[in-house]
N, C-alpha and C positions, 0 to 999 in steps of 0.2 A: 833426643833433642832436649837440651837442658834449658829450662825457662821457669819463670814464675807467673802467676796469674794476677793481673791487676783489673779488678772489676769496677766498672764505671756506672754509677747509679744516676740516671737522669730523672729529675723529680716529676716529669710528666708521665712518660710511659717507657722510656728506653734505658737499658742498662748496657754498659760496655765492659767487656773483659779484655784486658790488654796483656797478653802473654808475651814475654820477651825472652830471648836467649841470653845467656850470661854474657856472651860476647858476639858481635863486637859492640852491641848497644850497651847503654849504661845500666847499672844495677837497679834492682827494684827500689831501693831506698832513694836513689836519685830521681826516679819518676815520681815517687811519693812526694818528695820535697818540692820538685818543680811544680807539680799539680797544686799542692797546698799554697806555695808562694804565689802562683798565678791567681788562685782564687782570692787570696788576701788582697792582692794588688787590685784586682777587678772590683772587689767589694769596696775597698777604700776609695777608689776613684768614683764609683757610683755614689757612695755616701757624700763625698765632697760636692759632686755635681748637683745632687738633690738638695743639699743644704744651701747651695748658692741659689737654686731656683726658689726655695722656700723663703729665702731672705728677700728676694725681689717680689715674691707673691706670698705674703704672710698667710693668706687664707687657703693656700694650696694643701691638699691632702690626697696625694695620688693613691689610687686604689687598684689593686690587681685582684680580679675575680678568677677563681679556678673552679671549673666544673669537674667534679670528681665522681666517677662511677666505678671505682675499684677500691676494694678494702685493703689499702696499704697505708697504715698509720704513719709510717716513716716519711711518706711524701709530705703530709701536712707539717710534720716537725721540721723537715729540711726547709720548706718554703718559709715557715714562720721565723726560723732562726735567721736566715739571710735577709728576710724582709726587715726584721727588727734592726739588724746591723746597718742596713742601708737607710732605714727611715721610712719604709713603705708600709702601707696598710694592705693586708691580704685577707680576703674573705673566701672561704671554701663553701661551695654549694655541693653538698653530698647527695648524690642520687643513687637509687638502687642499682645494683650491678646488672640487673636484667632490664634496665631502661631501654626503651626503643629509640631508634634514630630520630623519630619525630619528636619524642619527648626531649631529647638532647637539643635538637634544633630550636624548639620552642624556648628552652631556657637560654640558649645563645642569643636568640632574637630579643628576649627581654633585657638581657644585659647589654646588648648592642645599643638599646635606646635609653639606658640608664646614664644620665649625664655625670653621675658621681663615680663612674667606673671608667678608668682610662686604659686599662689593659685587661685582656681576657686570654686565659690559657685552658687547655683541656688535659685531663688525666683520665683516660678511658681504656676499657679493654680493647685489644687489638682489633676485634671484630667490628667495633663501632667507628673506626677511623675510615671515613669515606669522603669522597669529594663533596658530597652534599653537606656533611657536617663541617668539614674544614673550611669550606667556602661560605658557610653561614656566618662565620666570624667576620666582623667588619675589618677590612685591611688595616685601618688606623688603630684598631685595638688588638691586633694579632701579634702578641709579644713573642710567640714561638716561631713566627715566620712560616706558618704552614699553609696559608692561603695561596691560591694561584696568583693573585695580584702580587703578593710579596715575593713569591718565587720568580715570577716574570721579571720583576725589577732587579732581583739578584742576578739572573741569567743575563739580562741586558746591561748590567753594570751601571745602573742609574745612580751613581754617586752614593749619597747617604739616604736614598729614598727607600731602603729596604732594611729588614732585620734578618740576621742570620740565625737559623735554628740553633738553640743552645747546644744541642747534641753535636751538630756538625761543627759548631764553633769550638767546642771543647776538644773534639778530635783534632782539629787543625791547630789548636793551641799546643797540644802535646806532641804532634808530629813536626819535627824540624828537618830542614834541609831536604825538601822533597823533590828538588830539581833532578829530573831524569829518572826518578824512582817509579816503579810500576806498582799500581794499587789495584787490587782485585776486589770488586764489590760483589759479595755473594748473598743472594736473596735480599738485596737492598733495592727498593724501588720507591716510587712515589716521591714525595717532597724531600725526604731525607736523602734518597739516592741522587736526585737531581741536584740538590744543594751541594752534596759532597763532590760530585763530578765537577761541578762548576768551580768550586773553591780549590780542589786539588789541581785541576788543569791550570788555574791561574798561578799556582805555585810551581808550575813546571812539571808536574807529575803526569805519568801516562796511565790512563784509567781504562779498565775493562769491567764488564759485569757478566754474571752468569748465575746459575742455580747449583745447589749441591749435587743435583742429579744430571747436570749438563754433560754431554759427551765431551771428552777431552779435558775434564776437570783437572786431572793429575798434572798435565803439562802446563796448564794455566797457573796452578798453585806453585809449581816449581819455578815459574818465572816471576812470581809476585814478591815484592819487598814488604808490602803491607797487604793484609787481608782484612776487609771489613765485612762482617757476617751479620745478616739480619735475622738469622735463626740458628739454633744449636747445630753443631757439626754432627751429622749422623755417624753411628759406629762404623758404617760401611766405608767411611773415608778415613784411612789411616793417617796418623800423625806423620808418618814417613814421607807422605806426599809434600809436606811443607819443607822448603829448604831451610837450612840452619839460619838462625837470626831473624826469621820472619816475625814481623809485628802483627799480632792478630787482635782485632777489635771486635768484640761480640756486642751487637746491638739488639740482641733478642729481648723482647719485652718481658720475658719470664725469667731472665737471668738473676733477678734478685732472689728468687725463691728456689732456683734450681742450680745444680752444679753440672758442668759440662766437661766432657772428657777431651781436653786438649793436651793431656799428658803433663799437666802442671799442677802445682799445689795452689790452693786458694789462699788469698792474703786479705783478711778483713781490715787490717790496718790501712793498707794502701787504698782500699775501696773508698774509705772515708774521704781521703784527699781528692780523689777523682770526682766523687759525687759532689763535693764542695765546689769544684770548678764549674760543673754544669749548672748547679743552682745559682752560683754567683753570676754566670752569664745570663741567666734568665732575668735576674734582678737588674743587671746592666741594661738589658733590652727594655725593661720596664721604665727605667729612668730616661732612656732615649725616647721612648714613646711619650713620656710625660713632657719632655722638651718639645716634641712635635705638637702635642696637644696644646701646650701654651702658645706656640706659634700660630696654630690654627685659630685660636681665640682672638688673635690680634687682627686689626684691619688689614685686608689683603689688597694688593694692587688689582684693579679691574683688568679683565682680559676678555673684552667683548668681541664675539665673532660677528662678522658682517656678511651681508649678501648684496648683490647688485640690484638696484631698482631703476627701472626705465620710466621716468615721468612722461606721460602722454599729453598731447594737446590736440583737441580740447580735453580738459581733465574729465576722466570718467566719473561715474557715481562713487560715493564713498564706499559702498559695499563691494563694488567691482574692484576698486583699488585694494581694499582689505583682502579680498580673496585672491588677488593676483600675487600676494606675498605670502609665503609659507612661514609662519612664526616658528622660532626655535622652541624646542621643548623647554618648559618652564624650569625644570630641574637644571638644565644646562645654563639658562640665564641666571638662576640663583647662584650656581657655582662661580660663574664669571664675575659676579659682583661681590663675592666674598661671603655668601651665606653658607652655613654648614648644613649638612644633610639632615640633621635632627632639628633644624630651625624652620623647616618648611613642611607644610601639609598640602600635598598636591591634589588639585581638583581637575581631573581630565588631563589634557596635554598642555594647556596654555595658561592655566591659572593655579595659583598656590597661595595658601594662607601663610603668613610669616609669624612665628611665635614671638611673644614678648620677651622671652629669655635673652634674645639678642641684645636688648638694652642693658642687661646686666653684664653680658660679655664685653660690650664695647663702652662701658660706662666711663672709662678714662680717655676715650678717643675724643679729640676736639671736634666740635660741630663744624659743618661746612657753612657756606653762605646761604642766607634764607631770603628768598625772593617771593613777593606777592604780586599776582596778576589781578588787577581790578579793571574797571572800565568807566566810560562816560555813561550818562543815562541812555539806555539802549532803545532801539526800535523793538516792536514785538517780534522781529525776526532774530534778534540777538546779533552781537557784533563780533563774535569769534574769540572770546577770551580763552575757551578751551583749546581752540586751534592755535592761538598764540602761545599758550602754555606749552603745548606739545612741540610746536615749531621751535620754540626757544631752547628746550632741552635737547632737541635733535641737533640744533646748531652748536650748542655748547659741547655736546659729546662727540658728534661725528666730525665736526669741522674745526673746532678749537681744541679738541682732545682733552676736554675737562670733564671729569666725572660729574654727571648730573642726574637728577631724579625728578620726575613729575609726580605731584600728589593731587589727585582729582577726587571729586565727589562721585558717588554711585548715582546714576540717573534713576529717577522714578519711572515706573511703567505707565503712570498716568499720562504725562506729557508724551512719552514714546508712542503711545497709541492714540494720543489726542491731537495736539497741534504742533508742539515745538519740535518733536523728534528727540533723538538721543543726545548724548553729551560726550561722544568719543573723539571730538575734534572733527576734522574733515579734510577732504582732498588728500594731499601727501603729508599731512600732519595729523595723524590720528592714532588711537590705540587699537591694537588688533588682538584677536578677532573682534570686530566691532559688534557682531551679533551677540556674542557672549557678554561683551561689556554692557550692552543695553538691555539684555534679557536675562533676568534672574541673577546673573553673576554667580556668587557663591552662597546666595540665599540670605544675606544679611537683612534685607528689608523684610523678608518673610519672617525671620526670627523676631524682628522688632514688632511686626504685626501681631505675632503670636503672644509675645510678652505684653504688649499694650492691651490686647483684648482679654487676656487672662486677668489683668488687673481690673479692667472694666467689669468683667463678670463677677469678680470678687466683691466689688462695691455693691452691686444690686443684690447679689445673693446675701450679703451680710445684713443689708437693710431688711430684706424679706424675713430672714431667720430671727432677727431681733424683734420684728413686729409680731411674730407668731409664736414666740417661745418665752417661757419664764426664765429668770436668772439661773435657776437650778438646772433646768433642761439645757440651756445654752452651755453652762459650765460642764455638764456631764458629756456633752458632745464635743466641746472644744478641748477638754482634757479627759479623754476616755480612759477607762481601765483596760490595759492590755496585758493579758496573761497574769491577771491578778495584781498588776502594778499600775498605779496612776502617776504620771510624771509630765512636767512641762517640757515643751520643746525649747530649743535655745532662743528662738525668736520670741516665744511667749515669756521667757525669763527676762528678755530685754525690755519687753513692754511693761512687765511688773516693775522693773527698776525705774523706768520713765515715770510710772505712776507713784513712785516713792514707796512701793511695797517690797521690802527686802526679805522675801520669803521664797524658799525653793520647794517646800513640801506642799502639794496641792490640798492636803487635808487640814492645813493650819490656817487657811484664809477665812476671814470673817465674812458674814453675809454682805456687809458693806463693801469689803474689798472684792468679793466675787462679782458684785454688781458693777463696780468700776472697771473690773478686768474684762468682763464679757460684753459690756455695752459701749459701742463706739458712738451711738446716738447721732449718726450722720444726718445732717439736714439736707434732704434731696434737692432743695432749691439752690444749694451752694456747690453742687457737684460740677467740677470743671474738667474732669477726666472723661474723654470721649473715646468711642471705638474708632478704629481706623481700617482703611483698605487702600491698597496701592492701585486704585483705578479712579479716573475722573468720573464721578457719578453725582451730578447735581441733585438728584432726588434723595440723596442721603443727607442733605444739608440740615434737614429737620425731620425727625422721626419720632414715633411713640413706641416705648418699650413696655413690656409687662402686660400685654393685652390677653394673653392666654388665661384660662380659668385657673390653671395650676399656680399662677403668680398671685392669686387671692386678692385681686383688686389693686395691687401695687402698680400703678401706671404713672409714667412720667415722660415728659418731653426730653428728647436727647438729640444727638446728631452724630454723624461720622465725619472725621477729618481724613485727609489723604495721609498715608502711612508716614511719609517723610516729615509731616508736621508734628508727629508724636514727640513728646518730651524725651522719650527713650532714644530717639534718633539724635536729639541734641546732646543727651548724656553720652552716647557712643562717641560723638565727635569731640567732646570736651574732656573725656576721662583720660587719666594718665596711667592707670594700672587696673588690674582686675579687682584689687581691693578697693580702689577709689570708685570704680564703677558700681560695685555692690553697695558701697556707702551712699552714693548718689541715688541709686535706685530706691533705697530705703527711705530717703528724704523726700521722695515725690509726694507732694500734697495733692490729694484728690478731691477734697471737700473740706468743709468745716463741720464741727459738731454743733449741736443746738445751743451750746454756750459760746460759740464763735471761735473755738480753738481748732487749729488745723488737724486734719486726719491724714495720716501718711500710709505709704505702702507697708512700712514696718508695723503700723498698728493693725493692718489687715493680715499680717503674717505671711505675706506673699513675696517678700524680698528675695529669699533664697531661691525660690522657683524662678523668679525673673532672671536672676544671675545665671541659673542653669541654662535657660533658653538663650542667653546672650553670650555664653562662654566662648563660642567659636566666632561669633560676629565681632568680637573685640579685636580679632587679629586682622591686620590689613591684608588686602588681596594684591598679590604681585602679578602684573601683566607687562606688556611691552609695546613700544611704538613701532612705526614702520622703519625707523632709521636709527643707526647707532654708530659707534666708533668703528673704524676699520683697522684692526691691528696689522701692522706691516705695510700700510698704504697700498693694499693690493687693488683698490679701486682707482680707476683713472679719473681724477678730478678735473682733468682738462677736457674730458668728454662732456659736453653740455647736457647730454641725455643720461649721464650716469652719476648716481650719487651713492655714497656709502649707505647701505640700507639695513633696516630691521634690527630691533632689539634694545633700544634705550629703555631702561626699567621705569615702570610706573606703578605707584601705589594707588589703588582705588579703594576708598574707605569712607563710609558715612555719606549722607546726602541730604542734609537739611536745606530746605528752601531759604533763600535770603530775604524774601519779603515777609514771610511769616515765622521765620526762625533766624538763626545767626548765619546760615549760608556759607559754611566753610567745611572742608574735609577735616579728617581727624587729626588731633594733636599727636596721637601715637604714630600715625603714618609719617608725619613730619619729623618726629623725633628719631624714628628708626632710620629714615632716609638721610637725615643730617649726620648720623654716625657712619652710614655706609659710604657716603660720597667722600669722606675724608675732609681734612681741614681746608683744602683748596677747591673742593667741589661745590656744587650748587644744588639746592633743592628749590624747586619752583612749584608753588601752590596757588590755587585760584580762589578768589572770593566772588560770590554770586552777585549778579547784576551790577549796578553802578557803584562807584567808590562811596557815594553817600549811604549806600545800603550795606553791601557785603564787606567793604573795606573798613568802614567805621566799626562794625561789629567784630571784625577780625582783630583790630587793635584793642578795643575796649573790653571785649569779652574773651576771645580766644587767647590773646597774648597774656592777659591777666592769669588765665588758667594754666598756660603752658610755661610761662616765664621766658619764652623765646622772643627775640627782637629781630624783626626783618632788616635786611641790609638795603634793600631796594624795593620800590613799588614800580611795576610796569603798568601803565595806564593805557588801555586799549581804546582806540577811537577808529571810526570809519567815516569816510566822506559822506556816505549815505545818512548816518545818524546826525552828523553835523548839519547837513542840509535840512533835515527834519526840524532840528532845533532853530535853524535860521528862518523858519517860516514856510518850509516846503509842505506839500500835501501830506495827508495822513498816510501812514504805512500800515498795511494789514497783512497778516499771514494768509497765504494762499491767493492773494490778489496781485496782479502785475504791478510793477513799479511805474509810477508816472514818469513822464519824460524829464522832469526836473532832476530825477535821480540817475538818469542814464545819459544825460548830456551835460557838458561843462557849464557850471554856474558858480562863478567865483564869489558873487555877492552872497548867495545863500550860504556858501561855505564860511565866508568871513563872519557873517552874522551868527551862524551856529556855533562858532568857536567859543562863544561866551560860556557854553556848557562845559567845554573842555577846560577853559580857564578856571571855572568854578571848581571842577573836580581836582585840578592841580592844586588850587588853594586849600581844598579840604585835606589833600595828602600832606601838604606842608604844615598843617595844624599839628601833625604827629611828629614832625622833625625828621622825616625819612626822605632820602633823595628819590625823585620820580623820573622815570624814562617813559616817554610817550611812544607807543607802538602803533603806527598807523597801518591797520589791516587793509591792504590795497585790493580793490576789486578791479576786474577787467574794464569796467566802464569809467574808472577814475582817470582823470587826465594828469599829466605831469605838472601842470600849473596848479591844479587843485591840491595835489600831494605836496608840492613845495610850499604852498600857502599855509597849509595846516602845520607843517613842521616848523616853519618860520614863527608863526604865532605861538606855538607851544613853547619854543625856546625863549621867546620874549616874555612869556608868562611865568617863567621860573623853572621849567623842566630842565633837568640835567642834560638831556638830549632828546631828540625826537627823530624816529627812524621809520621809514616805510618798509613794510614786510610783505614778501610774496611766498610765504611758506606753504600756503594752501596749494599753489600750483607747482612749487619748486622744492618742497620739503625743507629740511634744515638749511640748505644752501640759501634759501630765500629769507632766512632770519639771522644770517651771520653778523650783519651790521648791528642788529638788535642785541645779539649775544655779546658782541664787543663792547657796546655801550653799557650793558648791564654789568659786565666784568669791571669796567672802569668805575662805574657809579658805586659798586660794592666796596671799592677801596676808599670811598669818601668817608669822612667822619660823620657819624650819625648822632643826632641829638634827640633820640626818641623820647616821647612823653605821651601820657594818656590825656584824653580830652577833658576828663573831669575826675574829681576825687570821689571815691566811694562813700566818703563821709557826708556828702551833700544829701539833703532830703530827696526822696524819689521825684517829686514834682520839679525840683530844681535841676536834677540831672536830665530829665526829659526836656526842660526848657533850654539847657545848654546845647543839646543835640539839635533841637528845632532851630535855634537861632544861628549857631555857628556852622552847622553842616547844611541844613536845608535852606537857610536864609529867611526863616519865618520872622514875623514881627514879635509874635508871642504864641503861647499855647492856650487852649481853652479846654478845661476839664469838665466832662459831664458829671452829673451828680453821682452816677454809678461809678465812674472812674475815681472820683474823689473819695467815695466810700471805701473802695477797694484799697486805695493808697493808705488811708487811715488804718484799715484792718491789717495790711501787710506790715506797716510800721509798728503797730501794736504787737504783732506776732514775732517781731524781731527780724524781719526780712528787709528792712529799709536800707541796708548797706550793700545790696547786690547791684551789679551793673544793669544797664538798661538795654533791652533788645526790641527796637521799634518794629512793629508790624505795619508796614506802609507800602503803598504801591511803588513799584520799581520803574514805572514809566514816566515819572516826573520827580523833580526835587521837592515838589509840594505834595499834598494829599490828593490832588486832582490830576488824573492821568492825562487829560487833554492839555494841560499847561506845560508847554515845552520851554526850551531855553533855560533861563535862570529867573524863575518867578520870585518876586519880592513883595514885602508888605502884607503877606497873608497871615491869617491866624490858623494855627495847626490844631484841628479838633481832636481831642482824645476821647473816644467814645467809651472805652472800657480799659481796665488794667488787669492783667492776669499775672500769675507767677509760675515759673518753672523752677521750683526750689531745688529739685535734684540736679537739674542742669546748671543752676546757679545764676539765674537772671530773672528780672521783672520784664514782662513784655506788654507795653501799652498798645492798644489797637487804635490806629489813626484812621478816622472816618469809618467807612464800611469795608472791612477786609474779610474775604472768604477764605476759610481753611480747607475747602473742598472745591477744586476746579470742576468745570463741566465740560462736556464734549461739544465741539462745534457741529455745524450742519454736516460737514464732510470731514470726519476724523481721518487720521493717518491710517487707521486700520483698513480702509478701503483698498489700499495698495499693498498690504502685507499678506503674503501667502507662503505656503510651504510646498516644495516639490516632493511628492511622496516617494519618488524613485531615488533622488540624490540626497534628500533630506535637507536641501539648501533652503534658507530663508530668502524670500524674494520681496522686493519693494520696501525694505525697511527704511532706506533713505535714498 
C-alpha cells in the first residue's frame, strides 16, 4: 500500500495521523496546503470577530485558561502562537503529572468561579480523562466541547448552542465528500467518538465502531473508506487488511512522541499544517465562547414558570396559604429573571443572596420604572402596605405581563413574637415561604447585631484601658512587637494622618504624639452608641454596665435598642457599594471626647472588623411571591378559581423602622431590581408607616443617597383607618373591632378622608403622581368604597382604585396596576422638600410645618445644645430623619385626623453620621419596644415530627 503519513497534533491531548494512498486521493502536499489554508482562514475570521467584539466592548480581555498536567512544551507554544494571532489571552496552569483527579477537579472549580476566565480547556494524561473531570468544567466555559451538556446539545442539533471538539472539527474539515462513505472508528469512545459519529452521519457517512481486537476486524477494515483510530495499530493487524486508498486518522494521545507502523513514512512538515488547523479551531471556539459570554452579560428576557393556585373562600390563614404552594427552587427563579449562576449564593432551597457584581454587568442597562408604596396614618393593626406592594407586582407580572420586582424590608423578630406579626404580606399576596421570610432569613439582622455590639464593646473596653494604663503601656499594647518588628496597622496609619502625624515608623513618634495617638479621651456622658438585641425587651431600656470587680469601678448607665434601630441597619439600607459601606461604618460617631470632638469607629480601629461582619449582609436576598407570569398562557384565566401562580421575584433587604429610623428597604436592592426588570419593567418598594413618616424620609434621605427618582407613589388607605380618623372608637391590637368598623357609616368615612387628603397633599409637595390604593376588607360596603375613591380623585390623586388582592391575588390588583402604569407615563417634577444648606433647626421646622401641619417647633435645651455641637463639628448639612410616633401626624398618638395649631416638641437631637442624617426625637420616643400582656409567641409552636412552624400568623 503506497501512502504517506500526515500526523495531526491536537494541542490538548490528541494527535492524528493521516496516511493516504497516492491514488485516488490527493497527494500529501495537497493535504498540507489545504490544512494550512484552512487554519489561516479560521484564524483570520476569529481575529476579525474578536476585534469587532473588542471595539464594542473596549474593556474586554477574553482569557482562556488551560490546565496542563503533561510535560509537552510544544502544547504551550502552539496555544500561545495562535492566541496571539487571534488576540486572546492564554494562561497555563501547570500541575504535576501525578496529580490526582480530585486535585484537577479542584483547579477546575476554582477557574469556573473566576469571572476573568471565559474559557477553560484541559491538557491531561489519558488516564485522567473521566466523566467526573470533564463534567466539572462549566458548560459555558467548555471550549473543547467535552462536557455531557455540550455533547448533548451537539447530538440534539440545538442550533449554535454547542461547540464542536477541535479534534473532531479538524477531522471533518479535512475529510471531504463523505456522502455514502464508510467510516470505522477503532478504539474511539467517549466524547470524541460520539461527536465524530454525529458529525459524520450528518455528512451522509455510514459509521461503525470496534476495537483492534474485535472479531471480524479484517472484514470491517476492508469495507472502510476512512479509519479513525484511538490507539496505535497493533503489529498483529497487518496493513494488508486495509483496502487501497483508505484514509487512516490516528487519534492516539501518544502519537506525538511515538511512531506507529502503518506502512508509511513520517512527514514532519505536513504535521505542522494539521496541528495548526486543530489549534486554530480551538481559538475559534474560544471566540464563540466570548460572544456567548458577552450575550450572557446582557439583560435577558424573563421566562417565569408558573403553577396554578386555587384561591379559597373563606381565605385560609397566611401560613396555610403559604404552605399550600410549593415555591420553585431559587436557582431556577434566578435563571428565569436573568441572573447568572455566579451572581447568586444559595441559602437552602428558596433563598439566595445576589452579588453586587451584577450592577457592573448591567451598568449600561436603562432602569425600569420606580414605584413607592406609602400609606395614610395607620391604625395599630396596619393597613396592608406590604400586601398592596406584593399584590401590585403580582398583577403587573402575572396579568399585565410586565416584568416587576418587589423590594421589601426584612421584618424584625421583635414584632414577630410581640404584637404586629410579620411583614410577608398576607392572604394571596404574600412572600413565600413566609416562615423563612419572618424568621432569621439569611441572618442579616444577626450580622448587624454582632457588628453593633462589637463596636459597643470596643467603646467601654477602650475607656477602661485608657483609665488604667500609662501612655507607654497603651502604646506597647496597641502597637506590639511581632517577631521582632513593630508596625502600625492600616487603620492606625489612617488615624495618624487624621491627627496630622505623617509618620509610619512607630519608633519615631514623640511622647506627645504617642499620647495623642493612644488617648481617645472618650467622655462617658456623651456616648450615644447602644447595644442592641432583636427582641422586644422593655427591661433593657435602661441598664447599668461595668458592675463586675474586673471592670475596676467603671460603671455607667446605658441601654439596649432593638437591633433594627441600629445605625448599622440604616447604613446597610443607604449604602451603594461595599466600599461606600466601609466608609460609612468608619464615620459612625459613638461619642465625643473631653474636648467636644467626635470619636468615630475609625478612631477605635474597628471599621475593618465591622465590614467583615457585614460583607454578606450587604447582598440583597432573593425570594418569591405566590404568583407570577404564566408563559404560554397555560392557566385558564376564565376560571374564577384559577390564577397564574407562584414566583414573582422579591428582594428582601434591610429593615429599619420608620418611626425611629428612615424606614425603607435598601438602595442596593432597588438598584439591582431596576436593572433586572428592564426599561419597561417596574420596581415596587415600600416605605414604612404613613406618608408623613416613611415617604418623607424616602424622598429626602433615600433618594438623595441613591440618586433615584420615583415615577409614582401608591398611597394605601383602608375604610377602617379612615373611620378611625373620622372620630371612630380607638383600635387596639388583639381587641375586637367595634360595630362602627364592621357596619356601613358613610359619615365617619367622609370625615376621616381628611387624613387621606393631607397625605395626598404631602405627596404632591415632592411633585410625584399619586395613585390611591383602597385596600378593601370584606366588611367594607360598595358605597363606602365609592366614596373614598371619589374624594381621593377630587383631592388630586391621579387615580383611586379599590383592591382585593388579599383574597384574589394579583387579579384583585389589576386595576391598580393599570393605573400605576398610566401614572408612570406622566411627567414628573420631582423636588426635595428642603435644601441641605438650611440650618438644622430650620430643616426640622420645614418638616414640622409642611408635612405634619405644626404651627412651630420647640427645642429643648438639650436639643439646642446638640444642634450647636453638630453644626460646630461640621454635620449641619445632613438631611433630617424625624423620630416620631406613626399613629398621628402630630407627636400625640391619640390625635387622629389632621391635627393643626400644635407646637412640635423636640426633646433631643442625635446624629447618625455614618448613615448620613441627623435625627431629632419628637416627644418621648422609645427605641426598644416592649411585650404586651399576651404576645404572639403564645400561639407559635413547632411540630417535632414534621418540623413545621405552627401559629405564626
